[in-house]
N, C-alpha and C positions, 0 to 999 in steps of 0.2 A: 431580480437577478441571481447571478450562480453563487450557488453554496455549496458545497463539499463538507460534509461533517462526519470525522470519523470517530467511531468507537472500538472498544474490545482491549485496549490495552491494561494494563497491569503490572504485577510482582509476579514472577516465579521464578522456580529453583531450576538451574540449567538442568538440561534434559526433557523439562515441559514441553507443553503447547499452550498457543494463543491464538484466537481468531479474531481478526480486524475487520471491521466491515468501516464501509463509505457510501454514504446516501447522499444522493445527488438531486438537484432539483434545478430549476432556471432556465434550464435547457434540453433540447434534444439529446437525450444522454446516449443512444445505439449509435449516433453522427460519432462519438468522438471515442479515440483510444484515451485510455486512462492507465497511470503508473502510480505505485508507490516509492514514494523517497523517502530515507533516513537521516537522521543528523545527530549524530552521538556527540556527548559533551566536549567541548574543545575541537571539533573535530568541522570540518566541511561536510555538506551534502551527499550523499551518496545513493544514486539509483538503483532500486534493488527489485524491479519486474514491472512489466508492460503486457499491456492487454489487449489487443485490437477489438475494431467494434464489434467483431460477431460474438469471440469469446473463443475462438476457434485456433488462434496462433498466440502465442506468450513467448516471453524472453527472460531470464534472469540473470542475476549478477551472479557471478562464479565464486562470489561468499557465501549463499544464501541457496543455491542450484542443489536439488536432491532434498532440500529440508523445508522450504517452501513451496506455495500452491496458490496462486492466484487463479479469479473466478470472476464473474460476472451474470449476474442478472437482469439483462435489460428491462422486462416485465416491472422489475422492484427498482429498477435506476439504482443499483448497488452493485458495487464492486468489492471482492475479500481478499483477503490474505490470510489465509492457512499458514502459521509456523508452527511445524515442529521440530525435537530436536534442538532447543534454544539453547542458547553459548550466553556467556557473560558480554561476549563483544557483538552479542545483537542490541544490548541495552542503545536505545537511541528514541528519540520523538519522532516515529510515523509519519507523514504526509500522504494525502491521497492527491493526486496529480490531473489536471486534466492536458491533454496535449491538443495544439492549435491544431484548426484541420489540415494549414501546409506546413505543420512540423513546429518542434518548439513547445515548451509548456507555459501555458495561460493564467490557470489560475490551482491556487493550493488551497488544500484546507487549513485549519489550524491545527492540527495534529492531536496524535494522541500518544501516550509515553509509556513504553515498554521496559521493564527494568528485568534483568534476568541475574539473580545473586542468590548465595548460598547463605 
């Protein structure tokens, strides 16, 4: 079955950095676009970033542009999110998401919690 397992979350001070990882299995990873989506307490889900199949095309939400970098290693079936200059408003549960081949999102991981606080 399709599995997406996030890791790397934790608590950091404002201005700090974290790198999230998402290990994928159960499908041909290199055939799928992947995204990160986050959800803060009491808020709806917010799309954060996408990386297309080959890794050469990426996009970011305005709220994280210039601070976060998405990447992928198709040989390892893993997608990453490098988060720098973290702010308290980045506090959220971060989900790894697979995109359907014809659009939309069809599988989500369980999430990893990022807390930015002094």
